N, C-alpha and C positions, 0 to 999 in steps of 0.2 A: 504494500500500500504506500502511495506517495505521501511524503511528510507534509506538514502544514508550514506555511510561511506567514510570519507575523512581523509587521513593521511598526516602528514608533516614529512619530513626526511631531513637530511643534517648534515653537520659538526657542531662542537661546535661554538657558537656565530653567527649562521646563521639567528637568529631571529624567530625561529619556534614558541615559546610561544606567541610572540607579534602578529604574523600573525594568529595563532589559534584564539586569542581573537578578532581581527578585523573582521575576516570572520564570526565568530559566531554572533557578533553584527549586521552585515549586513544582515545575514539570518533571524535573529529574527525580524528585521524591516519588513520583508515580512510575518511575522506571522508564521514562521517555528519553531517548537520546536527543540532546539539544545542542545546536550550534549557534553561538552568539557571534555577531559580526557587526560591522559598521560601515557607513559611507561618509566621506570618501575613504576608501581603504577596504579591508576585509580579505585581501589576497596580496601576495608579494608585489605583483605589478601595480595594483591599485594603491598600496601603501607607499610605493615609491612616488606616486603622483600626488599623494595627500598633502605633503608639505608645500608643494607648488601651489595647490589650490587654496590652502588656508593661510599662507603667509602673505598673500597679496601680490605675489610676483606676476600672476596671470591677469589680475584685474585690469591693467592698462590695455590689454588686448581686446577688452570688451566682453559683454555677456555671451555673445554667440560663440566666440572662441572658448570661453570658459565652459559653456554647455558641452561643446564637443570633447573637451578634455575630461569632463565629468563622465561623458558617455564612454570614452575609452577606458577609464578606470572601472566603470560599472560592467563593461563587457568582460573584463578580466575577472572581476569579482563574481559575476554570475557563473561564468564558465568554470572557474577554479574552485569556488567555495559553495555557492548557493545551489546550483543545479545538481552537483553530485550528492550533496547532503539530502536534498529532497528526494532524489531518485532511490536512495537506500532506505527511505522511510523516516529520516530524522526530521525534527522540527527545527526551523531556522528562525531566529529572532534577530532583526536588524535595526540598529540605531540609524535611522534615515535611509531612504531609498528613492525611488523615482519621483515621489511626490515633492520632495525637497527641490528637485530640479524644476518641476512644474511651477513651484511657487517662487523660489529665489531667482532663477534665471528667466522663467516664463512670465509670471505675473509682475514681479518687481523689476526684472531686467528687460522686459518687453521683447524677449526673443520670440520669434514667430512660432505659434503653437504647432504648425505643421512640421517645422524642423524638429521640435521636441518629440512629437509623436512618431516621426520617422525614425529618430534615434532610439526611441523606446522599442519599436518593433524589431530593430536590428540587434539591440543588445539584451533586451529582457526576454523576448519571445513569450513562452508560456509560464515563465517564472514570476508570475504576478502574485503579490501578496493576497492571501485570502482574508486577512483581517489587519486593519491599520488603526492604531490608537493615535489620536491627535491629543497631545497633552497641552492643555490650555491654561496659561497663567497671565495675569495682568502684566503689562510690559515692565512696570516698576519693580514687580516681584522678581521677574526674570533677571533684570539688571542687577538687583541686589545680590542674587545668588551667584551670578557670574563674578561680581566684584569680590564676594566672600571667598572665592576659590584662591585668590591671591596669585593668579597666573597671568601671563601676558595674553591679552585678548587677541583672538584670531581675526582674520579678514572680515568675517561676518559679524562677530561680536562687537567690532569697533564701529559699525555703522551708526548713524545718528538715530535718535529715538523715533523720528517719523518713519524711518525704514522699518523698525520693529513693530510699530503700530499697524502699518500696512501688512506686515508679515503675519501678524496674529489674525487680522481680518481675512486674509487670503486663505489661511489654513482652515478657518471656520467655514468659509465659503466652500472649500473643497469637501469638507465633511458633509455639508448640506447637499452637495451635488451627488455624493456617492454614499448614501446612508447604508446600503447593504454591506459595504466593505469597511467604512470608517465609523469609529466610535469616539466621541469627544469625552474626555475625562477632565474634570476640574483638578488640575495639578497644583493648586494653591494649598491643598490640604497636606496633612502629614504624609510622608512616604508610605507609611503602613496603610493609611486610609485609601490612598491612591492605588496601592497594590491590591487591596481587597476589591475595589471597583473593577480593576483590570481582570482579576482572576474570575470574578463572576461572569464577565463578558466572554472570557475564553471558554469557560465551562458551558455556557449557554450556546455559543456559536460554533464551537469546534469539538469539544469533548463529548457533549451529549449526542450530537448527530453521529459521531463515530461509533459510540456505544450502541446506538439504535441500529446502525447498519450491520454491525457484527453480531448482534444478539441472535442466538439460535432460534429457529422456528419451533413453535410448540408442536408436539406430536399430534397427528390427526387420528 
């Protein structure tokens, strides 16, 4: 049986990496093989491109060039990490995926939607996430969390507040447009409360349907 593919999306400081780890631990307790990964990155080739994408070196080339480099990294990520894991029945949980490109480069960078969709068809194929969590926090909360890390801000974290306001709105629009795949989670709560909401959605949308499909038929 093919594995399940879950992605986490949202603005900066929304707690994606924390929730990826918590969900992975919970699934492993059920005996499920889980592969956690991230974008940009997640495979040797993509990790090599990650620094270029996040340190701002690519930014002067414009959002279209940035989109294509993200696509090249995603192609390596899918082919090397995601597709093989799904094929052997593992669950893959990814911190950001194609929706981040749709929002950051597409909506905010004004890259032609047709270019983005064409690159998705070429790089993602049928490795589409079955469930996407959009972690939503007020911009000021996300900013505070990023500052509390005490790390140098990357190319996207360093954008002005208006950018992040538009980013939040764009992710919420995405969730409204694709309700069958996307679940919005109020990520301003404690990590434990957020994790509980996520787990309930995973059970309802992924674990229960699988149990139903594999349940033995009653004797006639």
